[in-house]
C-alpha positions in Angstrom: -10.1 1.7 -25.8 -8.9 3.5 -22.6 -5.2 3.1 -21.3 -2.9 4.7 -18.4 0.6 5.0 -18.4 3.8 6.0 -16.2 3.6 8.8 -18.3 0.9 10.5 -15.8 -1.6 10.0 -18.8 -4.6 8.3 -20.0 -5.5 7.7 -23.7 -8.8 7.3 -25.2 -8.1 5.3 -28.2 -10.6 5.0 -31.2 -9.7 3.0 -34.4 -6.3 2.3 -33.4 -5.9 6.2 -32.8 -5.0 8.2 -30.1 -8.0 10.5 -29.6 -7.7 12.0 -26.2 -5.7 12.2 -23.4 -6.7 13.0 -20.1 -3.9 14.6 -17.6 -4.5 15.5 -14.1 -2.7 12.5 -11.8 0.8 13.6 -10.5 2.3 10.2 -11.0 2.1 6.7 -12.8 -1.6 5.9 -13.7 -2.4 2.1 -12.2 -5.7 1.3 -12.7 -9.1 2.5 -14.9 -12.7 1.5 -13.9 -15.6 1.9 -16.8 -18.8 3.6 -14.8 -20.8 3.9 -17.9 -20.8 4.9 -21.6 -19.6 8.2 -20.5 -17.6 8.2 -17.0 -14.7 6.0 -16.0 -12.8 6.2 -12.8 -8.9 6.0 -12.5 -6.0 5.6 -9.7 -2.5 6.4 -9.4 0.6 6.2 -7.7 0.0 10.0 -6.2 -2.7 8.0 -3.7 -5.4 9.5 -5.7 -8.9 8.5 -7.4 -10.0 10.7 -10.3 -13.8 10.3 -12.1 -13.4 11.5 -15.5 -16.2 12.2 -18.5 -14.8 10.6 -21.8 -15.2 14.5 -23.1 -12.1 14.9 -21.2 -13.4 16.9 -17.8 -12.2 15.3 -14.8 -15.3 15.8 -12.4 -13.8 14.8 -9.0 -11.1 13.9 -7.3 -11.0 11.3 -4.6 -8.4 10.9 -1.8 -8.2 8.4 1.5 -5.0 6.0 0.5 -1.9 6.9 2.1 0.5 5.5 -0.5 0.2 4.3 -4.0 -3.4 2.9 -5.2 -2.8 -0.3 -7.2 -6.2 -1.4 -8.4 -9.6 0.1 -8.8 -13.2 -1.9 -9.7 -16.5 -0.7 -10.0 -19.6 -1.8 -8.6 -22.7 -3.2 -11.0 -24.5 0.0 -10.0 -22.1 1.9 -11.9 -21.3 4.5 -9.1 -19.6 2.7 -6.1 -16.4 1.1 -6.5 -13.1 -0.2 -4.5 -9.9 0.7 -4.6 -6.2 -1.2 -3.3 -2.8 -0.2 -2.5 0.3 -0.1 -0.8 -1.0 0.8 2.7 -2.3 -2.5 3.5 -5.8 -1.8 2.6 -8.9 -2.0 0.6 -11.3 0.8 0.6 -14.9 0.5 -0.6 -16.4 4.0 -1.7 -20.5 4.8 -1.8 -21.5 7.9 -2.9 -18.2 9.7 -3.4 -17.2 8.3 0.1 -14.8 6.2 2.0 -17.3 4.0 3.7 -14.9 1.2 4.6 -11.6 0.6 5.0 -10.4 -3.7 5.0 -7.0 -4.0 6.6 -4.7 -6.8 5.4 -1.7 -8.9 7.0 0.6 -7.9 4.4 1.5 -4.5 2.4 1.0 -4.8 -0.8 -2.7 -5.4 -1.7 -2.2 -5.7 -5.7 -5.4 -6.0 -7.4 -9.1 -5.9 -6.6 -12.4 -6.9 -8.3 -16.0 -7.2 -7.7 -17.8 -10.8 -8.3 -21.7 -10.4 -9.9 -23.0 -11.4 -6.7 -21.0 -8.2 -5.0 -18.2 -10.1 -3.2 -14.7 -8.2 -3.1 -11.7 -10.3 -4.1 -8.4 -9.2 -3.8 -4.5 -10.4 -4.4 -1.8 -9.1 -2.1 2.0 -9.7 -2.1 1.8 -12.6 0.3 0.5 -14.6 -2.0 -3.1 -15.4 -0.9 -6.2 -14.5 -2.5 -9.1 -13.4 -0.2 -12.6 -13.0 -0.5 -14.6 -10.3 1.5 -18.8 -10.4 1.7 -21.9 -8.7 2.9 -23.9 -11.6 2.9 -24.2 -13.5 6.2 -24.8 -17.0 3.7 -21.7 -16.8 2.3 -19.6 -15.1 5.3 -16.7 -17.4 6.7 -16.6 -19.6 9.8 -16.1 -18.3 12.9 -12.7 -20.3 12.7 -11.3 -18.8 9.7 -12.6 -15.3 10.8 -10.7 -15.7 14.3 -7.8 -16.8 12.2 -7.8 -13.6 10.1 -7.8 -11.3 13.0 -5.3 -13.2 14.9 -2.8 -13.3 11.3 -3.9 -9.3 11.0 -3.1 -8.5 14.9 0.6 -9.9 14.6 1.3 -7.9 11.4 3.9 -5.1 11.6 3.4 -1.8 10.6 6.0 0.8 8.9 4.7 4.3 9.9 6.3 5.9 6.6 4.2 3.6 4.5 0.4 4.2 6.4 -1.7 7.2 7.5 0.2 7.0 11.6 2.1 10.0 11.5 4.9 10.9 13.4 5.0 9.0 16.7 6.0 9.8 20.4 5.4 6.7 22.6 6.0 8.7 25.2 2.5 10.6 24.6 0.8 7.8 23.7 -2.2 6.5 25.6 -3.1 3.0 27.4 -5.4 0.4 26.6 -7.9 2.5 29.0 -8.5 4.5 26.1 -10.0 2.0 23.8 -13.1 1.9 25.9 -14.1 4.8 24.3 -15.9 4.1 20.6 -14.5 5.0 17.7 -16.7 7.9 15.6 -16.2 6.5 11.9 -15.4 3.3 10.1 -11.9 2.5 9.7 -10.7 5.2 12.4 -7.2 4.3 13.7 -5.8 4.7 17.1 -2.4 4.0 18.7 -1.9 2.9 21.9 1.5 2.0 24.0 1.5 -1.1 25.2 4.8 -1.8 27.4 7.7 -0.6 25.2 5.6 -1.3 22.0 3.2 0.8 20.0 -0.3 -1.4 19.0 -2.6 -0.1 16.4 -6.5 -0.6 16.1 -8.9 0.4 14.1 -12.8 0.9 14.8 -15.5 -1.6 13.2 -18.9 0.2 12.9 -20.4 -3.5 12.2 -19.0 -5.3 15.0 -18.9 -2.1 17.1 -15.4 -2.5 18.5 -12.0 -1.8 18.3 -9.8 -4.6 16.3 -5.6 -4.9 16.4 -4.7 -4.6 12.7 -0.6 -4.8 14.0 2.1 -3.5 15.9 4.1 -0.5 14.8 7.3 -0.8 13.9 10.2 2.3 14.4 8.3 3.9 17.0 10.6 3.1 19.8 12.5 6.6 19.3 16.4 4.8 19.5 19.0 6.6 17.9 21.5 5.3 15.4 24.4 4.6 18.0 21.7 2.6 20.0 19.9 1.1 17.4 23.1 0.0 14.9 21.1 1.4 11.7 22.9 3.0 8.8 22.1 6.6 8.2 21.5 7.7 4.6 20.1 11.1 3.6 19.3 11.8 7.2 17.1 8.6 7.9 17.8 5.1 9.2 18.1 2.3 7.7 18.8 -1.4 8.3 20.5 -2.0 4.9 22.6 0.5 2.3 23.9 -1.2 -0.4 25.8 0.1 -3.3 24.6 -0.5 -6.6 27.0 -0.8 -9.8 24.6 -0.6 -12.8 27.6 -0.1 -15.5 31.3 -1.3 -14.7 33.5 1.4 -14.4 30.2 3.5 -14.3 28.6 5.6 -10.6 27.4 3.3 -8.3 23.9 4.0 -6.5 22.6 4.0 -3.2 19.7 1.7 -2.5 18.4 2.1 1.2 16.2 -0.6 2.7 14.4 -1.4 5.9 13.2 -5.1 6.7 9.9 -3.9 7.2 9.7 -2.6 3.6 8.1 -4.4 0.6 11.4 -5.5 -1.4 9.8 -4.8 -4.7 7.9 -1.4 -3.8 11.4 -0.5 -2.6 13.1 -1.6 -6.2 10.4 0.0 -8.2 11.0 3.3 -6.1 15.1 3.1 -6.7 14.9 2.6 -10.5 12.6 5.3 -10.8 14.4 7.6 -8.6 17.9 6.6 -10.2 16.2 6.7 -14.0 17.1 2.7 -14.4 15.3 0.4 -16.8 12.1 -0.5 -15.7 13.5 -4.3 -16.9 15.7 -4.5 -13.9 12.7 -4.6 -11.0 12.7 -8.2 -10.9 16.5 -8.5 -10.4 16.9 -5.7 -7.8 13.7 -7.0 -5.8 15.4 -10.7 -5.8 18.7 -8.8 -4.7 16.8 -7.4 -1.9 15.3 -10.8 -0.7 18.4 -13.1 -1.1 20.6 -10.2 0.6 18.3 -9.4 3.9 17.5 -13.3 4.3 17.9 -14.1 7.9 19.8 -11.3 8.4 19.3 -9.7 12.1 17.3 -6.2 12.1 20.0 -3.1 12.4 22.9 -5.2 11.2 24.4 -4.0 7.5 24.8 -6.7 4.9 28.1 -6.1 3.2 29.0 -9.9 2.0 26.5 -9.6 -1.3 26.6 -9.5 -5.2 25.4 -7.0 -7.2 21.7 -7.6 -8.9 22.6 -5.5 -12.1 26.3 -6.6 -12.9 27.0 -9.6 -10.7 
């Protein structure tokens, strides 16, 4: 039996006892996938994937995701695999390379698996299960494909959680730049459209650029003009004060409306060394106290999620 843990390690168990410990990941190990009797894969919050031998050696490290990797699953050929994570993507890995990036219209892609027929199934934070296939016999109707693409194009992308880097809207090209074909599957290109920044991804199979969302937080507004709250040198839509123990110190919980509340809650608890059992309370607190609020306004009328 193999297990991965928040202590950054993987353990091999035999007869109820830990026989070997695998170290190398720099953050919580989120998923494992068996390749064959002597090799397996692991993924982590450190945004890396590792291929191991059961004897303890790390054979290869793969990089491609730009945020937490939550899940990993192997194809039946015992070589290729898929991963999903916090960067809105599923990634297909073949011959050791990321050959396809599939973006979803939701931030967190929690889990993925490969069916016996080779189809890929993923579950995400929007509560929807999606199935992707290479088979022309099982592909969705044109109407369903267009609906998915429309939903994807309306998504908002926070550049802090993706692979877009620092953005200066004044230096971005216009849509004429999309007349040039991409050079690789999943390549991302940012386009200035009026006062907005749109993100496009190159699809080799369709030979075109597909819009994957509008980039938020790229207008270059100042704290005074945006009305946002400055905390530790960054601007946020909300900064809550959380009292864990009555009479004890309070902790600041910064949050942007474009972020995933569950990931924010997880990071808050981890940063302040608080009990993970509070995850649901903190996440639901964020959801309740930002519901219906206008971006840029700090909410002060709330109850503390841990002490009430």
